[in-house]
N, C-alpha and C positions, 0 to 999 in steps of 0.2 A: 126588430132589429133596436138594439140598445147603441146608445150616443157614448162615446168616452171623451171625458176631456181632460187634458194633463199638462201641466207646466213645467218647465224646467228654469230655474231661476238663475242670473247670473252665472251664464255660460260663458266660459272663456276659452277663445279660438286662438290658437297660437297664429304668428305668424308666416303663412304660406296662402298661396293660391291652390294649392293643393285641397282636394276634400278630407274633411275630418269627422271620422265616424263619433256620434256621441249617443251614448246608451239612453232611450228614454223610457224604460219601464212600464210602457203600457202594455193591457195583455194582448192586445192587436196591434198590427203596424197600422201609425196614422195615416189618414187619408190627405189630412190639409196639416199645413206648418206654417204658422204665421213667426215673424220675428219681429220683436219689439226690441229697441235701444234704448235704453237707460244712460250709455255713457261716448257710444262708437253707433257710426252708421258705416263700419267697413263691412260687415259681417254679410253675408247672404245666402240662402239656402244654397246646397249644390246642385249640380245635375244629375246626382244620383237619387232615386226616389228613397223614401223611407223605407226599410225593413220592417221583421219581426223584432229587431233590435235595436235598429241605431236608426238617427235621425242624422244628415250628411249635411254639414257646411263649411262654406268658404270665407277667407280673411282675405283681402288685397292690403291690408295697411301694413307697416313695417313695423309692428308690435304689436302683442298678445291683444285683443280687443272681445270686450263683453257682450253678451246681450243676452235676451228672455227669449224661450221658446215656447210659445202655445201650440198644441197638436189637439188636433181633432179625429177622432176614430169614430167611422160609420158603422 
């Protein structure tokens, strides 16, 4: 089994509590999604599990927020 690791840098998530899809560009859908917050802590992983094409994020802040997304596919 191959392990795949990828990172999306400076992902901007708009001001909404609705889930927002962000294309991850991995060959397989990630099993683990970890957010790092270089500027804000209002972005979280959405309730929708990652798919073959997207990871889902939410943002409870009133403005667009930025985070980095680290992903691992097993």
